[in-house]
N, C-alpha and C positions, 0 to 999 in steps of 0.2 A: 349464372345464367341469366341473360337479360330478358326482360318482361317482352311478351309477345307484341306483334302487331295485331290490333284488335278490329275488327270490322263488324260494323251493324248493318245486317240487311244481305241476304242470299240471292240477290237477283243480278241484273246485267252489270251494275257498276261494281257492287261488292265483289262478286266472284271474278270479275275480270281483274281487279286489285290484288286480290289473294293469289290467283293463280300467277300472274305477272311477278309479284313479290316472292313467291316460293321459287320460280324459276332463276330469279336474279339473285337471291339469298337464300339458298337451300340449308343453311346452317342455322336459319334463323325460324322462329315458331310465327304461325298465324292462326288467329282464332276467329272464326265466322259465327256470329248469334244471328239467328233467324228466328222471330217470334212464333212463325206460322210453320206449316209442314211443307209447303211449295217452295222450291228453289227453281232458279234458273229457266223461267219458261218464256215463251213468246207470246207476248201480249197481243201484238199486232195480228196474230194468227186467230185469234178466238172468233172473229166474225165467220170465218172461213171453215172453221169446225162446227160452227153452229148452222151454216148453210148446208154441210154435208160434203163440201169437197175434201175436207180432211177426215179420214176414216176414225182415228183414234185420238184421244186427248194426249197419249203419250208421244204423239208424233210432235206435239208444241214443246217438248222439252229439250233443252240443250244439254244439260248435264243432270245425271242421276246423282243422289248423294254418294253412292259407292265410288263412282268417277270422281266427285271433287276429294273424297277422302284419298282416292288413290294417288292424287296430286301432292299428297301430304298437308292436307288443309284440315284443321281440326275445326268440322262444322257441327254445329250444336243448334239441331233444330228444336222447336218449342222451348226456345230459351229469348225471354224480350229483356231487351236493356230499358230499364227505365229510370236511369240516372246516369249523369256523367259529372265527376269530380275533376275539373281541368287543372285545378292547382295541384291536387294530390295523384293526378293521371291515374284515375281508377273508373271503372263503371260498376254499375249495380244491376244487377241480373237477376230475373225472377222466371222460374222453370215453370212449365205447364202444371206440374204438381203443386204450385205455390211456394215453393222453397225460394230463399233469396241468397245470393252470396255476391262477393265484390271480387273484381278480377283487374289487376294492375295492366297498364299497356305501356310500351314505349311509344307508338304513335297509334291514333285512331282515326278511323274512316267512318263517318256517318253516310251510310248509303240506304236511308230508309223509305226513298220513294216519293210517290204521291198517292193520293186517294181520290174518288170520285166525288165531286161536289154533286149535291143533290139539289140546293136551293131550298123551295118551300115543299119538294116532293120527297115526302118520307116513304121509302120503299118497305122499311122494316114491318113486318107483320102483315103485310099484304099479298097473298098469294097472286102470282101473275105479274107482280111489279119488280123490276129489277133494274140494278145498275150492272155496268159490264167493266169491271176491272180488276178481276181476278179469275183464277181457273176454276173455283167452286161456281162461280157465278156462270160461267160459260157451259160448265156441265149442268147446272140447275136447268138453265134456258133451253138446252138442248133436249133435255128430258122432258119438259114442260111442253114443247111445240109437237112432240111425237105423240100418237094414238097410244094409249096405255098397253094395248096389246101388240104394237109395234115397235115399241120401244127396246132397243138393244143395249142392255146394261154393259157390255163389253165396250162400248163407245169410251166411257169413263173408265179407262183401264189402268189408272194410276192409284197406288194405294193411299196417297195424301188427299184423295177426295173426299169429300163430306157426304158418305154414302146415305146417311140419313135425309139429308137435304136432296140428294138427287132421287132416291126412292119417293120422297114424298112427291115432288113435282112429276115424276113419270106415271105416278097414279091418278093425276088428275086429267079431266077431259081435255082433248087438244084444243087449243084456242083456234078460231077462225079471222079475227080482227085484231091487228097490232096498232098500238099507236107509239110511236117514238119522238120523244121529247128532244129536241136539239139536232139542229142540221149541220154539224161538224163531221169530224173524221168518223167518230163512232155512229152517229145518226145515219149517215149516206152509205157506210158499209153494212149497218144492220139493217136498212131497208132492202138492199139487195140479197142479204142472208136470209131474212124472213119471207120475202118473196119467192125466192128459192125453195123455202119450205110450204111454198102454197097459201100463205096467209094474205088476206087483204090488208096491206099497209098504208097507214097516213103517217108522215113525216111534218113534224111541226117545227117552224123555225121563228124565232122570234123578231128576227130583223128580216128585212126584204129580201134578202139573198142567202143562198145556201153555200157554205164553207168560205165564210167571210175573209179568212187569211189569203184565200187564193184570188181574190179580186172577181171584178164584174164578169169578165168573158168567161171564166170558168165556172162561176155560179150559175150563169144563163144557160150554159151547155148543159150542165149536170141535172138542172130542173126539169129541162126539156127531156132529157134521157130517161130520168126517172117516171115522168108522168108518160112516156111513150111506152114503158114497161109495166105501166098498170098501178104505180106508187102513187097516191094522192098526196101533193105536196101542198101544205098550209105556210106559205111565207107571210110574214107580217102577222103572225097569230101566236102570241106567246099563251101558253097553257096555264091556265090559272091554279088549277089544282087537280089532283087524282081523286076519283069518286070510287068508293067502296070501303066496306070495312073489313071482311075476313077475305075477300077476293076481288081483284080490280073489276069493276063494272063499266067505267066509263072515265073520259077526261073532258075536263070544263074548259073552254075558251071561247072569247068574244061572246059571252052570253049565250053560248050553245054548249051542247054536250052531243059527245060521239061515243055510242056504246062500244066497248073493246073489251077484249078478255085477255089481253097481254099489253103490258106498258114497259117500254124501256126508257131509262132516263139518262142522257147522254149530253149533259150540259157544261162539261168541263172537269179538271181536276185541279187540286191544289197540294202544295208540298207538306209532306211531314216532316216538319222542324221542330215539332214540340219537344222532343228528346233534350235539344239544347236548351231550353227554356231555364233560366236563371243562372245560366253560367256566363253571361255577359256577351254571349255570340252575337256578331253583327247580321242582321236579317237584309236583304234587299228585294230586288223586284219580284213581284208576286208573294212576299213573305217567304221565300226560299233563303236558304243560308247563303251568305255572301262570301265568295270566294276569289282567290287571286288566279293569276295565269297557271300555276302550280296546283290549284284546287286547295289551297290551304285557308283556312279560316283564320280570325283574327285571335284565336285561341291557340296556345303553343301546342306543336305536335298534333294538331286536329285538323282533319281534312273533310271534305262533303264534295259527293259527287252524284250524278243522275238526277233524277227528278225532284229532289229535295234542295238541289244547289244552282246557284247562278253560274253564267259564264259571260265571257266578253262577245259582243257582237262584231261580226266580220266587218260589216258596214259602217256602223257608227263608233266603233271602238268604247262603246259603254257597256254597262252591266246590262243583262237580258237574262229572263226566264223562259226556256223553249224545252219542255220535257219531250225529248225524242230518243228513240232507242240507240242509233249511233252514238248520240251525245254521250249516253250514260256508258256504254262499254268503252269508248275511247279514252273517256277522263279517268274510268277506273283503271284502266291499263296503264295510263300515265302516272296515277298516284301510286300504283304500285311499284313502278320504276323509280320514282322519286324516293319513296319510303325505303327502296332497297339500296339507295346511294348514288342513282343515276338521274338527277333532276330534269324532268321531262315534263313541257308544258301540256296542259291538257287539250290545247287547241281551241281555236275560235269556233263560233257557230253562227250560221247565217240562216237558220230556219228552213232549210231544204227539207221538203216533205213531198210525199207522192201520195195519192189516194186513187182508188178504183170505184168507178160508179158504172155498173154492168159494163158496156163496151168502151165507156169513156175513161181515158188515162189523165189524171191530173197532176201537175208538178208545180211548185212555188218555190221561190228564194228571195232572200233579202228584204227590202222595204216596198210593199206594193201600194199601200194606201197613202194617199196624198197628205193627209193630216200627220202620219208617224214621220213621213219624210220631212216636211216642215219643221216638225218639232225637234227632229235630229239636226237641223241646220243646213238642210239642202232645199234647192229652187227646183222641184221634180217636173220633168217633162215625160209624158208617157205616151206611146203609140200601141195599138193593137192591129195585128195584121192575120190575115188567113191565108195560109200557102199550103201545097201539096205535101204530103208525107214521102212521097217517092216521085220518081218520074210518071208523068201523066198517063203516058202509054203502058206503063208496067202493071199487071193486076195488083189490087189492093191498096192503090194509092187512096188518100183520105185527107178530107180537110182538117187541118191543125191551126188552132187559134194560139198566137204567141203574143203577150204583153210585155214590153220593156219599158223600164222606168230608169232615167238617168237625171244627173244634176245639170242643170244648164250651164252654169259658170265653168266647171270642169269636165264636162262631158263623160264624168265617171259613170259605169254601169252601177246601179243602186238596188235594182230589184227585177225580178221578172216572174212569168207564170205560163204555163202551155196546158193546153187541153186538146184532146183528139182521141181516135180510137186506134191508130195504128203508131205503135210504139213511141207514144208521146212522152209518156213520164220519163223514160229514160235519157231525153235530149235536157232535161233540166239539170243534169249534171254538168253540162256544157257551161251553163249560166252560174253553176256554183263555183265552179273552178275560176271563172272569169271575176267573179265577186272576190274570191280570195286572192286574186292576182292584182286586185284594184285596176281592172282593164277599163279604158274608155270605150265608147260606144263605137268611134273609128277603129279602135283595135281590135274588138270584137268582129267588126265586120269583115276585117282583113284575115281572120284565122282561116287556115288551111284544113278544113273540115273534108273528111271523106266524101267522095261521091262514086255512087253507082246505082243504076236503075232500081236494083231491088231494095234498096236502102233509103235512098234520098234523091231528090232532084238535086241539078247542078248547084243551084242556090239553096241550101238547107233553110228551112223555116227561120232558125235562129239568125241566120245571115240576112235573110229577107227582112225581119224584124228590125236589125241592126240599121240596116241601110235606110229603111223608112224613118227610123228615130233619127238617125244622124242628120238627115236632111232637115227634119224639125229643129233640131239644135242649130243648125247653121242659119235658119231664118231671121 
């Protein structure tokens, strides 16, 4: 009997790989080691659970342990892989009870994900201070913001939940004022979520603009939207520290203090690549594990995927690290096929992302920042336009801002963003497709996009933007 395909990590990349492998190679074994109790959960849905749009934590689970095992996968929760011997092709595993053993592998996938960066903000041991990067944190925040006599423990309806942590937070007085540190994805989504729970929300961003990867037009529109919904936005205001011993009392910034009784730190994530330390593995962008087009590392028969691994950028052709959900699922599935004997590229990435800020939908893709484009060897030209989302006479039409960026010499489209309240986010997929196809701006302008008054004006906002940018390129 051959040694099994061993997967470390039971979330998007890991279980996608294991499932695909079992379908393609049903006569071979696959073992998935997961150090915690949670598997296959929707990280991106957690702010909406906290807001109350989603009734039960279980709604965020994609697969249950029994469903995974029903696929013929040997799932071992509470088993932490603590070492890898790439020469002997063995992993060392420690159980929740403290026992250790070794397991040989034929191929190994490291899908250990990422973890929240806290910077100088140590939230451990301070009641009311949180990061949001796992389901236990989501359940704890949800319990904390509820009045003790109004909290429904049935909302945290998954056996894997840290019940002691939930009960402790549910027993505390409900907060009134919240500080969110970081104006990225988590910060903007949590500003809406906590406002929806009735809190007075303050959002702090170190730089002068919210959602920096989305560009200036998006950042300005989102700030206006948040302020109009009662969120106090502090841009250009780095938080110095969290104040409080046992429970959060305030945040310190710009020589001032703001009294708060809830703080959420969302200043980024970093890859969990430490498992391969000492193996000779190569690390790349952001300290993530360097991989090739098939997800292979430089170690024999060792792969990496998801938030702990690099990928190739569709615009630059260079290594990039962009931890996003589709990237993890897609790369895991491809690696599962490759290990089963069908070499399948993991695919390039373009940083395609969307985020919602109350009624504003935001999307971005490719290279938007001038500095990044120049560093990649392009001569960027950018234009921003405002156009209607539907025919002007049709109800529901709304202003939509589109920014497009192209290379002056080749006229190739290299990036874009969009923001607006009427189905703006989904339009970014047109740009993502154009980038993957290496379209020029004139080619984008000539696309035969659908038109009918309820859905789009004759000239879709993307086409209007392409027309304007093409004019600038021809000057």
